[in-house]
Residue frames as qw, qx, qy, qz and C-alpha x, y, z in Angstrom:
[[0.000, 0.881, 0.474, 0.000, 0.00, 0.00, 0.00],
 [0.453, -0.239, 0.026, 0.858, 2.81, 2.45, -0.64],
 [0.047, 0.393, 0.427, 0.813, 0.57, 4.40, -2.99],
 [0.400, -0.742, -0.517, -0.149, -2.00, 4.82, -0.20],
 [0.532, -0.580, -0.201, 0.583, 0.50, 6.38, 2.18],
 [0.283, -0.024, 0.256, 0.924, 1.57, 8.84, -0.52],
 [0.161, -0.582, -0.568, -0.560, -2.10, 9.56, -1.17],
 [0.484, -0.732, -0.435, 0.201, -2.59, 10.32, 2.52],
 [0.471, -0.317, -0.003, 0.823, 0.34, 12.73, 2.37],
 [0.119, 0.281, 0.428, 0.850, -1.45, 14.69, -0.36],
 [0.277, -0.752, -0.586, -0.121, -4.48, 15.36, 1.84],
 [0.047, 0.660, -0.175, 0.729, -4.36, 18.93, 3.17],
 [0.223, 0.064, -0.756, 0.611, -3.70, 19.05, 6.91],
 [0.411, -0.044, 0.246, -0.877, -7.09, 20.61, 7.61],
 [0.803, 0.062, -0.251, -0.536, -8.84, 17.58, 6.10],
 [0.393, 0.277, -0.864, 0.151, -6.67, 14.84, 7.62],
 [0.277, -0.039, 0.743, -0.608, -8.81, 14.55, 10.79],
 [0.730, 0.275, 0.086, -0.620, -11.86, 14.02, 8.59],
 [0.654, 0.390, -0.625, -0.170, -9.92, 11.44, 6.56],
 [0.055, 0.257, -0.879, 0.397, -8.90, 9.77, 9.84],
 [0.556, 0.104, 0.517, -0.642, -12.55, 9.45, 10.86],
 [0.763, 0.391, -0.212, -0.469, -13.44, 8.07, 7.42],
 [0.482, 0.389, -0.784, 0.045, -10.62, 5.53, 7.42],
 [0.138, -0.161, 0.819, -0.533, -11.36, 4.56, 11.02],
 [0.669, 0.174, 0.307, -0.654, -15.10, 4.19, 10.36],
 [0.729, 0.389, -0.453, -0.334, -14.49, 2.06, 7.27],
 [0.416, 0.290, -0.840, 0.193, -12.17, -0.33, 9.08],
 [0.353, -0.092, 0.657, -0.659, -14.39, -0.39, 12.18],
 [0.792, 0.222, 0.051, -0.567, -17.26, -1.66, 10.02],
 [0.687, 0.394, -0.601, -0.106, -15.01, -4.21, 8.32],
 [0.095, 0.291, -0.843, 0.442, -13.66, -5.42, 11.68],
 [0.543, 0.012, 0.511, -0.667, -17.18, -5.77, 13.11],
 [0.827, 0.307, -0.201, -0.427, -18.31, -7.73, 10.02],
 [0.505, 0.392, -0.757, 0.134, -15.24, -9.96, 10.32],
 [0.168, -0.217, 0.756, -0.594, -15.97, -10.41, 14.02],
 [0.728, 0.103, 0.227, -0.638, -19.57, -11.37, 13.34],
 [0.801, 0.341, -0.443, -0.215, -18.53, -13.98, 10.79],
 [0.327, 0.364, -0.802, 0.343, -15.91, -15.36, 13.18],
 [0.365, -0.128, 0.639, -0.665, -18.28, -15.50, 16.15],
 [0.820, 0.180, -0.044, -0.542, -20.93, -17.16, 14.01],
 [0.683, 0.354, -0.639, -0.008, -18.43, -19.85, 13.03],
 [0.076, 0.272, -0.802, 0.527, -17.40, -20.40, 16.67],
 [0.551, -0.021, 0.439, -0.709, -21.00, -20.59, 17.88],
 [0.846, 0.241, -0.245, -0.407, -22.07, -23.01, 15.13],
 [0.538, 0.347, -0.747, 0.177, -19.06, -25.20, 15.85],
 [0.168, -0.210, 0.718, -0.642, -19.87, -25.17, 19.58],
 [0.737, 0.080, 0.181, -0.646, -23.48, -26.19, 18.85],
 [0.796, 0.313, -0.474, -0.208, -22.35, -29.04, 16.62],
 [0.324, 0.314, -0.810, 0.374, -19.93, -30.36, 19.23],
 [0.400, -0.119, 0.576, -0.703, -22.56, -30.17, 21.94],
 [0.831, 0.167, -0.077, -0.524, -24.97, -32.15, 19.76],
 [0.670, 0.335, -0.662, 0.032, -22.30, -34.81, 19.22],
 [0.105, 0.265, -0.782, 0.555, -21.71, -35.07, 22.96],
 [0.640, -0.124, 0.232, -0.722, -25.39, -35.40, 23.85],
 [0.948, 0.035, -0.116, -0.294, -26.28, -38.98, 24.67],
 [0.696, 0.324, -0.549, 0.329, -22.73, -39.94, 25.51],
 [0.693, -0.522, -0.354, 0.349, -21.15, -40.45, 28.86],
 [0.067, -0.992, 0.097, -0.055, -19.85, -37.24, 30.43],
 [0.843, -0.133, 0.056, 0.519, -16.11, -36.95, 30.04],
 [0.395, -0.511, 0.102, 0.756, -13.30, -34.51, 29.43],
 [0.327, 0.286, 0.551, 0.712, -14.21, -33.75, 25.81],
 [0.074, -0.865, -0.479, -0.131, -17.04, -31.44, 26.93],
 [0.391, -0.812, 0.017, 0.432, -14.54, -29.29, 28.80],
 [0.484, -0.169, 0.479, 0.712, -12.15, -29.37, 25.86],
 [0.213, 0.609, 0.592, 0.483, -14.89, -28.21, 23.49],
 [0.221, -0.932, -0.274, 0.089, -15.73, -25.37, 25.87],
 [0.492, -0.628, 0.224, 0.560, -12.06, -24.39, 26.20],
 [0.456, 0.152, 0.567, 0.669, -11.56, -24.54, 22.45],
 [0.092, 0.815, 0.494, 0.289, -14.47, -22.14, 21.95],
 [0.339, -0.899, -0.048, 0.273, -12.99, -19.67, 24.43],
 [0.547, -0.337, 0.417, 0.643, -9.60, -19.95, 22.72],
 [0.370, 0.446, 0.584, 0.569, -11.17, -19.26, 19.31],
 [0.069, -0.939, -0.327, -0.076, -12.86, -16.15, 20.69],
 [0.457, -0.740, 0.188, 0.457, -9.51, -14.94, 22.02],
 [0.536, -0.016, 0.552, 0.639, -7.85, -15.70, 18.68],
 [0.236, 0.750, 0.518, 0.338, -10.53, -13.69, 16.91],
 [0.222, -0.959, -0.082, 0.155, -9.75, -10.65, 19.08],
 [0.541, -0.506, 0.393, 0.545, -6.01, -11.02, 18.46],
 [0.481, 0.321, 0.591, 0.562, -6.51, -11.24, 14.70],
 [0.085, 0.906, 0.376, 0.174, -8.56, -8.06, 14.82],
 [0.373, -0.840, 0.156, 0.361, -5.76, -6.23, 16.63],
 [0.554, -0.183, 0.560, 0.588, -3.38, -7.49, 13.96],
 [0.366, 0.649, 0.547, 0.381, -5.68, -6.25, 11.19],
 [0.095, -0.986, -0.125, 0.056, -5.73, -2.77, 12.71],
 [0.488, -0.667, 0.349, 0.441, -1.95, -2.83, 13.13],
 [0.565, 0.152, 0.594, 0.552, -1.38, -3.91, 9.52],
 [0.224, 0.849, 0.412, 0.243, -3.63, -1.11, 8.30],
 [0.232, -0.957, 0.054, 0.163, -1.81, 1.54, 10.33],
 [0.582, -0.428, 0.489, 0.489, 1.57, 0.16, 9.32],
 [0.523, 0.354, 0.603, 0.487, 0.70, -0.02, 5.61],
 [0.119, 0.925, 0.295, 0.209, -0.64, 3.52, 5.70],
 [0.534, 0.301, -0.279, 0.739, 2.70, 4.55, 7.28],
 [0.386, -0.783, -0.053, -0.486, 0.87, 5.99, 10.28],
 [0.675, -0.619, 0.402, -0.004, 3.04, 3.76, 12.49],
 [0.404, 0.691, -0.573, -0.179, 6.36, 2.88, 10.85],
 [0.041, 0.345, -0.926, 0.150, 7.44, -0.15, 12.89],
 [0.620, -0.198, -0.661, -0.374, 5.29, -3.32, 12.82],
 [0.471, -0.239, -0.732, 0.430, 5.97, -4.13, 16.49],
 [0.008, 0.134, 0.289, -0.948, 5.06, -0.58, 17.52],
 [0.453, -0.086, -0.393, -0.796, 1.94, -0.81, 15.40],
 [0.599, -0.268, -0.751, -0.074, 0.83, -4.02, 17.12],
 [0.336, -0.233, -0.593, 0.694, 1.57, -2.54, 20.54],
 [0.157, 0.054, 0.034, -0.986, -0.27, 0.69, 19.76],
 [0.544, -0.146, -0.511, -0.650, -3.31, -1.10, 18.31],
 [0.538, -0.267, -0.782, 0.167, -3.51, -3.58, 21.20],
 [0.171, -0.231, -0.471, 0.834, -3.53, -0.68, 23.66],
 [0.310, 0.055, -0.133, -0.940, -6.12, 1.27, 21.67],
 [0.541, -0.136, -0.703, -0.442, -8.30, -1.79, 20.92],
 [0.510, -0.348, -0.740, 0.266, -8.47, -2.85, 24.56],
 [0.165, -0.865, -0.158, -0.447, -8.95, 0.81, 25.56],
 [0.736, -0.431, -0.234, 0.467, -6.09, 0.49, 28.05],
 [0.214, 0.932, 0.003, 0.294, -4.28, 3.46, 26.54],
 [0.694, -0.664, 0.123, 0.248, -1.20, 2.67, 28.58],
 [0.756, 0.211, 0.198, 0.586, 1.25, 3.04, 25.72],
 [0.220, -0.674, 0.010, 0.705, 3.31, 6.16, 25.30],
 [0.270, 0.075, 0.628, 0.725, 2.73, 6.10, 21.56],
 [0.366, 0.658, 0.364, -0.548, 0.42, 8.44, 19.71],
 [0.573, 0.511, 0.477, 0.427, -0.40, 8.89, 16.08],
 [0.244, 0.094, 0.101, 0.960, 0.56, 12.17, 14.46],
 [0.178, 0.299, 0.395, -0.850, -1.82, 14.95, 15.43],
 [0.483, 0.197, -0.291, -0.802, -3.92, 14.94, 12.22],
 [0.595, 0.029, -0.754, -0.277, -4.48, 11.17, 12.45],
 [0.067, -0.177, 0.775, -0.602, -5.14, 10.89, 16.21],
 [0.660, 0.010, 0.156, -0.735, -8.87, 10.37, 15.75],
 [0.709, 0.160, -0.653, -0.215, -8.20, 6.85, 14.50],
 [0.165, 0.204, -0.836, 0.482, -7.16, 5.84, 18.04],
 [0.443, 0.042, 0.545, -0.710, -10.58, 6.24, 19.67],
 [0.765, 0.251, -0.243, -0.540, -12.22, 4.55, 16.69],
 [0.510, 0.241, -0.820, 0.090, -9.95, 1.55, 17.25],
 [0.093, -0.072, 0.752, -0.648, -11.06, 1.66, 20.89],
 [0.640, 0.147, 0.155, -0.738, -14.72, 1.78, 19.87],
 [0.732, 0.245, -0.557, -0.305, -14.24, -1.24, 17.63],
 [0.297, 0.171, -0.867, 0.361, -12.69, -3.07, 20.57],
 [0.353, 0.020, 0.539, -0.764, -15.62, -2.11, 22.80],
 [0.740, 0.204, -0.167, -0.618, -18.11, -3.36, 20.21],
 [0.700, 0.242, -0.663, -0.107, -16.34, -6.65, 19.62],
 [0.129, 0.165, -0.830, 0.517, -15.54, -7.33, 23.29],
 [0.517, 0.044, 0.385, -0.763, -19.18, -6.72, 24.21],
 [0.791, 0.238, -0.315, -0.468, -20.33, -9.02, 21.42],
 [0.523, 0.264, -0.796, 0.154, -17.83, -11.68, 22.45],
 [0.150, -0.130, 0.716, -0.669, -18.93, -11.40, 26.07],
 [0.706, 0.120, 0.123, -0.687, -22.53, -11.93, 25.01],
 [0.779, 0.278, -0.519, -0.215, -21.52, -14.98, 22.96],
 [0.281, 0.284, -0.825, 0.399, -19.42, -16.29, 25.85],
 [0.461, -0.070, 0.521, -0.715, -22.43, -16.04, 28.16],
 [0.834, 0.213, -0.138, -0.490, -24.36, -18.15, 25.63],
 [0.622, 0.346, -0.699, 0.070, -21.54, -20.69, 25.41],
 [0.023, -0.235, 0.780, -0.580, -21.31, -20.95, 29.20],
 [0.643, 0.037, 0.327, -0.691, -25.10, -21.38, 29.52],
 [0.837, 0.284, -0.333, -0.329, -25.18, -24.02, 26.78],
 [0.432, 0.350, -0.789, 0.261, -22.22, -25.84, 28.35],
 [0.279, -0.160, 0.671, -0.668, -23.93, -25.79, 31.73],
 [0.788, 0.150, 0.078, -0.592, -27.10, -27.18, 30.14],
 [0.727, 0.350, -0.582, -0.100, -25.08, -29.91, 28.43],
 [0.157, 0.299, -0.822, 0.458, -23.38, -30.87, 31.70],
 [0.519, -0.036, 0.499, -0.693, -26.76, -31.02, 33.46],
 [0.831, 0.261, -0.178, -0.457, -28.23, -33.11, 30.65],
 [0.598, 0.357, -0.712, 0.097, -25.29, -35.52, 30.69],
 [0.075, -0.240, 0.765, -0.592, -25.46, -35.75, 34.48],
 [0.703, 0.055, 0.267, -0.656, -29.18, -36.56, 34.35],
 [0.821, 0.308, -0.418, -0.238, -28.50, -39.28, 31.78],
 [0.337, 0.361, -0.797, 0.349, -25.74, -40.64, 34.01],
 [0.353, -0.144, 0.628, -0.678, -28.05, -40.68, 37.04],
 [0.825, 0.158, -0.001, -0.543, -30.78, -42.48, 35.06],
 [0.706, 0.349, -0.616, -0.015, -28.29, -45.12, 33.93],
 [0.093, 0.302, -0.791, 0.524, -27.06, -45.58, 37.51],
 [0.571, -0.030, 0.432, -0.697, -30.61, -45.85, 38.82],
 [0.847, 0.254, -0.242, -0.399, -31.53, -48.34, 36.05],
 [0.565, 0.348, -0.732, 0.158, -28.47, -50.49, 36.77],
 [0.117, -0.220, 0.737, -0.629, -29.22, -50.52, 40.51],
 [0.684, 0.062, 0.267, -0.676, -32.85, -51.49, 39.96],
 [0.742, 0.281, -0.547, -0.267, -31.94, -54.50, 37.77],
 [0.883, -0.398, 0.214, -0.125, -31.89, -57.81, 39.65],
 [0.091, -0.641, 0.751, 0.132, -28.53, -59.48, 39.97]]
């Protein structure tokens, strides 16, 4: 994207904050769409695994499926930070890739603990990155609540099946 960074340089300084909002808004929407597709995939996969486990004896695989879902949600967030950092790096708003990842992780999680800032005309991208993190973290939290509730329901269902089997085996004559 070298041509994009040179295009950004041609924008008059008075219009760069407006361009920052436009660029930030565009990528916020793209990130949220990506997040939705990723969460949908995780949730469908969780549902399919739970269906496979229903009717079986309770064992460790239920916990592994739950843990895998949580890991995929974390991975989705990390990929989104990387997308933001690649965009800022390719636009030459942050020159170093490591600095770009660090800056975006701080902005995305709204920690703001880094000592890095974008150049004054482009600073408005930072809060937009934070807003995208707020949106996606809230969405992920909602999905995680659903995963936890479904996992709890699965565990209860498997435990009830186990208790019925135990009761049936005890009631059979020797």
